DSSP file (Angstrom, degrees, kcal/mol; ACC not computed):
  #  RESIDUE AA STRUCTURE BP1 BP2  ACC     N-H-->O    O-->H-N    N-H-->O    O-->H-N    TCO  KAPPA ALPHA  PHI   PSI    X-CA   Y-CA   Z-CA
    1    1 A M     >        0   0    0      0, 0.0     4,-1.9     0, 0.0     5,-0.1   0.000 360.0 360.0 360.0 -43.8  -58.8   23.9  166.4
    2    2 A V  H  >  +     0   0    0      1,-0.2     4,-2.5     2,-0.2     5,-0.2   0.879 360.0  56.3 -64.7 -37.3  -58.7   24.9  162.7
    3    3 A F  H  > S+     0   0    0      1,-0.2     4,-2.3     2,-0.2    -1,-0.2   0.900 106.7  48.9 -61.7 -41.7  -58.8   21.2  161.8
    4    4 A R  H  > S+     0   0    0      2,-0.2     4,-2.6     1,-0.2    -1,-0.2   0.890 110.3  50.9 -65.4 -40.1  -62.1   20.7  163.7
    5    5 A A  H  X S+     0   0    0     -4,-1.9     4,-2.6     2,-0.2    -2,-0.2   0.926 111.7  47.2 -64.6 -44.0  -63.6   23.8  162.1
    6    6 A R  H  X S+     0   0    0     -4,-2.5     4,-2.8     1,-0.2     5,-0.2   0.923 112.7  49.7 -62.7 -42.9  -62.7   22.5  158.6
    7    7 A T  H  X S+     0   0    0     -4,-2.3     4,-2.4     1,-0.2    -2,-0.2   0.908 111.7  48.2 -62.3 -42.4  -64.1   19.1  159.4
    8    8 A A  H  X S+     0   0    0     -4,-2.6     4,-2.5     2,-0.2    -1,-0.2   0.912 112.3  48.7 -65.1 -42.4  -67.3   20.6  160.7
    9    9 A I  H  X S+     0   0    0     -4,-2.6     4,-2.7     2,-0.2    -2,-0.2   0.923 113.1  47.3 -64.6 -43.5  -67.7   22.7  157.6
   10   10 A L  H  X S+     0   0    0     -4,-2.8     4,-2.6     2,-0.2    -1,-0.2   0.888 111.7  51.2 -64.2 -38.6  -67.0   19.8  155.3
   11   11 A A  H  X S+     0   0    0     -4,-2.4     4,-2.3    -5,-0.2    -2,-0.2   0.927 113.0  44.5 -64.5 -44.2  -69.5   17.6  157.3
   12   12 A V  H  X S+     0   0    0     -4,-2.5     4,-2.6     2,-0.2     5,-0.2   0.912 113.6  50.5 -66.4 -42.3  -72.2   20.3  157.0
   13   13 A A  H  X S+     0   0    0     -4,-2.7     4,-2.1     1,-0.2    -2,-0.2   0.910 112.2  47.8 -62.6 -41.4  -71.5   20.9  153.3
   14   14 A G  H  X S+     0   0    0     -4,-2.6     4,-2.1     2,-0.2    -1,-0.2   0.902 111.4  50.2 -65.0 -40.9  -71.7   17.1  152.7
   15   15 A W  H  X S+     0   0    0     -4,-2.3     4,-2.6     1,-0.2    -2,-0.2   0.910 110.5  49.4 -64.5 -41.8  -74.9   16.8  154.6
   16   16 A L  H  X S+     0   0    0     -4,-2.6     4,-2.4     1,-0.2    -1,-0.2   0.882 109.6  52.6 -65.1 -37.2  -76.5   19.7  152.7
   17   17 A G  H  X S+     0   0    0     -4,-2.1     4,-2.1    -5,-0.2    -1,-0.2   0.902 111.5  45.7 -63.9 -40.8  -75.4   18.1  149.4
   18   18 A I  H  X S+     0   0    0     -4,-2.1     4,-2.5     2,-0.2    -2,-0.2   0.903 112.5  50.7 -68.3 -41.2  -77.0   14.8  150.3
   19   19 A A  H  X S+     0   0    0     -4,-2.6     4,-1.9     2,-0.2    -2,-0.2   0.885 111.0  49.1 -65.2 -37.8  -80.2   16.6  151.5
   20   20 A T  H  X S+     0   0    0     -4,-2.4     4,-1.2     2,-0.2    -1,-0.2   0.916 111.7  48.3 -67.0 -42.8  -80.4   18.5  148.3
   21   21 A A  H  < S+     0   0    0     -4,-2.1     4,-0.3     1,-0.2     3,-0.3   0.896 111.9  49.4 -64.9 -39.1  -79.9   15.4  146.2
   22   22 A A  H >< S+     0   0    0     -4,-2.5     3,-1.2     1,-0.2    -1,-0.2   0.862 107.2  55.6 -68.1 -34.7  -82.6   13.5  148.2
   23   23 A G  H >< S+     0   0    0     -4,-1.9     3,-1.1     1,-0.3    -1,-0.2   0.771  98.3  63.0 -67.7 -25.0  -85.0   16.4  147.8
   24   24 A A  T 3< S+     0   0    0     -4,-1.2    -1,-0.3    -3,-0.3    -2,-0.2   0.620  89.4  70.8 -74.4 -11.2  -84.6   16.2  144.0
   25   25 A Q  T <   +     0   0    0     -3,-1.2    -1,-0.2    -4,-0.3    -2,-0.1   0.356  67.1 125.2 -87.5   5.9  -86.1   12.7  144.1
   26   26 A T    <   -     0   0    0     -3,-1.1    -3,-0.0     1,-0.1     2,-0.0  -0.449  63.7-117.4 -68.5 136.3  -89.6   13.9  145.0
   27   27 A P        -     0   0    0      0, 0.0    -1,-0.1     0, 0.0    -2,-0.0  -0.310  29.1 -99.1 -72.6 157.2  -92.2   12.6  142.5
   28   28 A V        -     0   0    0      1,-0.1     5,-0.0     2,-0.1     0, 0.0  -0.586  45.5-106.7 -73.0 132.6  -94.2   14.9  140.3
   29   29 A P    >>  -     0   0    0      0, 0.0     4,-1.9     0, 0.0     3,-0.5  -0.311  25.3-120.4 -59.7 144.5  -97.7   15.5  141.7
   30   30 A P  H 3> S+     0   0    0      0, 0.0     4,-2.6     0, 0.0     5,-0.2   0.830 110.2  60.2 -57.9 -33.8 -100.4   13.7  139.8
   31   31 A A  H 3> S+     0   0    0      1,-0.2     4,-2.0     2,-0.2     5,-0.2   0.920 106.8  45.4 -62.4 -43.0 -102.2   16.9  138.9
   32   32 A R  H <> S+     0   0    0     -3,-0.5     4,-2.3     2,-0.2    -1,-0.2   0.894 112.2  51.8 -66.5 -39.2  -99.2   18.3  137.1
   33   33 A D  H  X S+     0   0    0     -4,-1.9     4,-2.0     1,-0.2    -2,-0.2   0.917 111.8  45.3 -64.8 -43.1  -98.6   15.0  135.3
   34   34 A S  H  X S+     0   0    0     -4,-2.6     4,-2.2     2,-0.2    -1,-0.2   0.850 112.4  52.0 -70.8 -32.6 -102.2   14.9  134.1
   35   35 A L  H  X S+     0   0    0     -4,-2.0     4,-2.5    -5,-0.2    -2,-0.2   0.883 108.3  51.5 -68.0 -37.4 -102.1   18.5  133.0
   36   36 A A  H  X S+     0   0    0     -4,-2.3     4,-2.1     2,-0.2    -2,-0.2   0.909 111.3  47.3 -64.7 -41.4  -99.0   17.9  131.0
   37   37 A R  H  X S+     0   0    0     -4,-2.0     4,-2.4     2,-0.2    -2,-0.2   0.907 112.3  49.8 -65.2 -41.0 -100.7   15.0  129.3
   38   38 A A  H  X S+     0   0    0     -4,-2.2     4,-2.3     1,-0.2    -2,-0.2   0.899 111.0  49.4 -64.6 -40.4 -103.8   17.1  128.6
   39   39 A L  H  X S+     0   0    0     -4,-2.5     4,-2.2     2,-0.2    -1,-0.2   0.889 111.1  49.7 -66.3 -39.3 -101.6   19.9  127.2
   40   40 A S  H  X S+     0   0    0     -4,-2.1     4,-2.1     2,-0.2    -2,-0.2   0.916 112.3  47.0 -64.7 -43.8  -99.7   17.5  124.9
   41   41 A A  H  X S+     0   0    0     -4,-2.4     4,-2.2     2,-0.2    -2,-0.2   0.882 111.7  51.6 -65.8 -38.1 -103.0   16.0  123.6
   42   42 A L  H  X S+     0   0    0     -4,-2.3     4,-2.2     2,-0.2    -2,-0.2   0.904 109.3  50.1 -63.9 -42.2 -104.4   19.5  123.1
   43   43 A S  H  X S+     0   0    0     -4,-2.2     4,-2.5     2,-0.2    -2,-0.2   0.894 109.8  51.0 -63.1 -40.9 -101.4   20.5  121.1
   44   44 A T  H  X S+     0   0    0     -4,-2.1     4,-2.1     2,-0.2    -2,-0.2   0.911 110.9  47.8 -63.8 -43.2 -101.6   17.4  119.0
   45   45 A R  H  X S+     0   0    0     -4,-2.2     4,-2.1     1,-0.2    -2,-0.2   0.887 112.4  49.6 -66.0 -37.9 -105.3   18.0  118.2
   46   46 A L  H  X S+     0   0    0     -4,-2.2     4,-2.5     2,-0.2    -2,-0.2   0.906 109.4  51.3 -67.5 -41.8 -104.5   21.7  117.3
   47   47 A D  H  X S+     0   0    0     -4,-2.5     4,-1.6     1,-0.2    -2,-0.2   0.901 110.2  50.3 -60.4 -41.2 -101.6   20.6  115.0
   48   48 A S  H  <>S+     0   0    0     -4,-2.1     5,-2.1     2,-0.2    -1,-0.2   0.911 111.3  47.5 -63.6 -43.3 -103.9   18.2  113.2
   49   49 A L  H ><5S+     0   0    0     -4,-2.1     3,-1.4     1,-0.2    -2,-0.2   0.889 110.6  51.7 -66.1 -40.4 -106.6   20.9  112.8
   50   50 A E  H 3<5S+     0   0    0     -4,-2.5    -1,-0.2     1,-0.3    -2,-0.2   0.799 103.5  59.3 -66.5 -28.5 -104.0   23.4  111.5
   51   51 A A  T 3<5S-     0   0    0     -4,-1.6    -1,-0.3    -5,-0.2    -2,-0.2   0.439 123.5-104.8 -79.6   0.6 -102.7   20.8  109.0
   52   52 A G  T < 5S+     0   0    0     -3,-1.4     2,-0.2     1,-0.3    -3,-0.2   0.523  83.7 120.5  89.6   5.8 -106.2   20.7  107.5
   53   53 A Q      < -     0   0    0     -5,-2.1    -1,-0.3    -6,-0.2    -2,-0.1  -0.607  65.3-120.3 -98.4 162.5 -107.2   17.4  109.0
   54   54 A C        -     0   0    0     -2,-0.2     2,-0.2    -3,-0.1    -5,-0.1  -0.904  27.1-130.5-103.7 112.9 -110.0   16.7  111.3
   55   55 A P        -     0   0    0      0, 0.0     2,-0.1     0, 0.0   -10,-0.1  -0.417  28.7-151.9 -63.5 130.4 -108.8   15.3  114.6
   56   56 A G        +     0   0    0     -2,-0.2   -11,-0.0     3,-0.0     0, 0.0  -0.278  46.2  55.1 -94.4-177.8 -110.8   12.2  115.5
   57   57 A G  S    S-     0   0    0     -2,-0.1     3,-0.1     3,-0.0     0, 0.0  -0.105  91.9 -39.6  85.2 175.5 -111.7   10.6  118.7
   58   58 A P  S    S-     0   0    0      0, 0.0     3,-0.1     0, 0.0    -2,-0.0  -0.219  73.3 -84.1 -70.9 163.9 -113.5   11.9  121.7
   59   59 A A        -     0   0    0      1,-0.1     2,-0.1    28,-0.0    25,-0.0  -0.263  60.1 -83.0 -63.7 156.4 -112.9   15.4  123.1
   60   60 A L        -     0   0    0     23,-0.1     2,-0.9     1,-0.1    -1,-0.1  -0.371  36.1-131.6 -64.5 134.8 -110.0   15.9  125.4
   61   61 A A        -     0   0    0     -3,-0.1    -1,-0.1    -2,-0.1    19,-0.0  -0.807  25.0-161.0 -89.8 105.4 -110.7   15.0  129.0
   62   62 A V        -     0   0    0     -2,-0.9   -27,-0.1     1,-0.1     2,-0.0  -0.741  22.3-114.0 -89.5 130.3 -109.3   18.0  131.0
   63   63 A P        -     0   0    0      0, 0.0    17,-0.1     0, 0.0     3,-0.1  -0.359  32.6-117.2 -62.8 140.5 -108.6   17.3  134.7
   64   64 A A        -     0   0    0      1,-0.1    13,-0.0     2,-0.0    12,-0.0  -0.456  38.0 -89.7 -75.0 149.4 -110.9   19.2  137.0
   65   65 A P        -     0   0    0      0, 0.0    -1,-0.1     0, 0.0     8,-0.1  -0.362  34.1-157.1 -58.4 136.8 -109.3   21.8  139.4
   66   66 A S        -     0   0    0      3,-0.2     4,-0.1    -3,-0.1    -2,-0.0   0.731  22.7-131.7 -91.3 -24.0 -108.4   20.1  142.6
   67   67 A G  S    S+     0   0    0      2,-0.3     3,-0.2     3,-0.0    -1,-0.0   0.360  85.5  96.5  87.0  -6.3 -108.4   23.1  144.9
   68   68 A A  S    S+     0   0    0      1,-0.3     2,-0.4     2,-0.0    -1,-0.0   0.836  88.7  27.3 -84.6 -34.9 -105.0   22.1  146.3
   69   69 A D     >  -     0   0    0      1,-0.1     4,-2.4     2,-0.0    -2,-0.3  -0.973  62.7-156.6-134.8 118.3 -102.8   24.3  144.1
   70   70 A S  H  > S+     0   0    0     -2,-0.4     4,-2.3     1,-0.2     5,-0.2   0.836  95.3  53.7 -66.0 -32.5 -104.0   27.6  142.6
   71   71 A R  H  > S+     0   0    0      2,-0.2     4,-2.1     1,-0.2    -1,-0.2   0.935 111.8  43.8 -67.5 -44.7 -101.4   27.5  139.8
   72   72 A S  H  > S+     0   0    0      2,-0.2     4,-2.4     1,-0.2    -2,-0.2   0.889 114.0  51.3 -66.0 -39.1 -102.4   24.0  138.7
   73   73 A D  H  X S+     0   0    0     -4,-2.4     4,-2.2     2,-0.2    -2,-0.2   0.907 109.5  49.7 -64.7 -41.4 -106.1   24.9  139.0
   74   74 A S  H  X S+     0   0    0     -4,-2.3     4,-2.2     1,-0.2    -2,-0.2   0.901 111.7  48.9 -63.3 -41.4 -105.6   28.0  136.9
   75   75 A L  H  X S+     0   0    0     -4,-2.1     4,-2.7     2,-0.2    -2,-0.2   0.894 109.5  52.1 -65.6 -40.2 -103.8   26.0  134.3
   76   76 A A  H  X S+     0   0    0     -4,-2.4     4,-2.1     2,-0.2    -2,-0.2   0.901 110.5  48.0 -63.2 -41.0 -106.6   23.4  134.3
   77   77 A V  H  X S+     0   0    0     -4,-2.2     4,-2.2     2,-0.2    -2,-0.2   0.915 112.8  48.5 -65.8 -43.0 -109.2   26.1  133.7
   78   78 A T  H  X S+     0   0    0     -4,-2.2     4,-2.5     2,-0.2     5,-0.2   0.914 110.9  49.6 -64.6 -43.3 -107.2   27.6  130.9
   79   79 A I  H  X S+     0   0    0     -4,-2.7     4,-2.5     1,-0.2    -1,-0.2   0.896 109.9  53.0 -62.2 -39.0 -106.7   24.3  129.2
   80   80 A G  H  X S+     0   0    0     -4,-2.1     4,-2.1    -5,-0.2    -2,-0.2   0.907 109.6  47.7 -62.0 -42.3 -110.4   23.7  129.5
   81   81 A R  H  X S+     0   0    0     -4,-2.2     4,-2.1     2,-0.2    -2,-0.2   0.929 113.2  47.1 -64.2 -45.7 -111.2   27.0  127.8
   82   82 A I  H  X S+     0   0    0     -4,-2.5     4,-2.5     1,-0.2    -2,-0.2   0.888 110.7  53.1 -64.1 -38.2 -108.8   26.4  125.0
   83   83 A N  H  X S+     0   0    0     -4,-2.5     4,-2.6    -5,-0.2    -1,-0.2   0.901 107.3  51.6 -63.6 -40.1 -110.1   22.9  124.6
   84   84 A G  H  X S+     0   0    0     -4,-2.1     4,-2.0     2,-0.2    -2,-0.2   0.914 111.2  47.3 -62.0 -42.7 -113.7   24.3  124.3
   85   85 A R  H  X S+     0   0    0     -4,-2.1     4,-2.2     2,-0.2    -2,-0.2   0.898 112.0  50.6 -65.0 -40.6 -112.5   26.7  121.6
   86   86 A L  H  X S+     0   0    0     -4,-2.5     4,-2.7     1,-0.2    -2,-0.2   0.911 110.1  49.1 -64.0 -42.7 -110.7   23.9  119.7
   87   87 A E  H  X S+     0   0    0     -4,-2.6     4,-2.4     2,-0.2    -1,-0.2   0.874 110.3  51.2 -66.6 -36.2 -113.7   21.7  119.8
   88   88 A A  H  X S+     0   0    0     -4,-2.0     4,-1.9     2,-0.2    -1,-0.2   0.910 112.1  46.9 -65.4 -41.0 -115.9   24.5  118.5
   89   89 A L  H  X S+     0   0    0     -4,-2.2     4,-2.6     2,-0.2     5,-0.3   0.913 112.0  50.4 -64.2 -43.4 -113.5   25.1  115.6
   90   90 A R  H  X S+     0   0    0     -4,-2.7     4,-2.6     1,-0.2    -2,-0.2   0.903 109.9  50.3 -61.9 -41.2 -113.3   21.4  114.9
   91   91 A A  H  < S+     0   0    0     -4,-2.4    -1,-0.2     1,-0.2    -2,-0.2   0.883 113.4  46.1 -65.3 -37.8 -117.1   21.2  114.8
   92   92 A A  H  < S+     0   0    0     -4,-1.9     3,-0.5     1,-0.2    -2,-0.2   0.900 121.0  36.3 -72.3 -40.4 -117.3   24.1  112.4
   93   93 A R  H  < S+     0   0    0     -4,-2.6    -2,-0.2     1,-0.2    -3,-0.2   0.792 121.9  42.7 -83.3 -29.2 -114.5   22.9  110.0
   94   94 A C  S  < S+     0   0    0     -4,-2.6    -1,-0.2    -5,-0.3     2,-0.2   0.026  73.3 148.7-111.0  27.7 -115.2   19.2  110.1
   95   95 A A              0   0    0     -3,-0.5    -3,-0.1     1,-0.2    -4,-0.1  -0.433 360.0 360.0 -64.0 129.6 -119.0   19.1  109.9
   96   96 A S              0   0    0     -2,-0.2    -1,-0.2    -5,-0.0    -5,-0.0   0.393 360.0 360.0-110.7 360.0 -120.0   16.0  108.1
């Protein structure tokens, strides 16, 4: 009887371990990936501006809120606001 209980517990523990490992394989949602890229590009432009250089190229394309995830949407709006402030600063400092 004890042997069956141990076997059942080990089987369940093994199954949970496999299920946890399989759950870790879920891909990153596209919204998060594009927000991460936008944040990285924003950081690069800000670093360039702080170094006294004028970041070139077009303004950052910030992904629009999707409405699917409130956290991602909030982050997209915040990145958009910071990008607007950065572009205003760039225009003031780098006027040619």
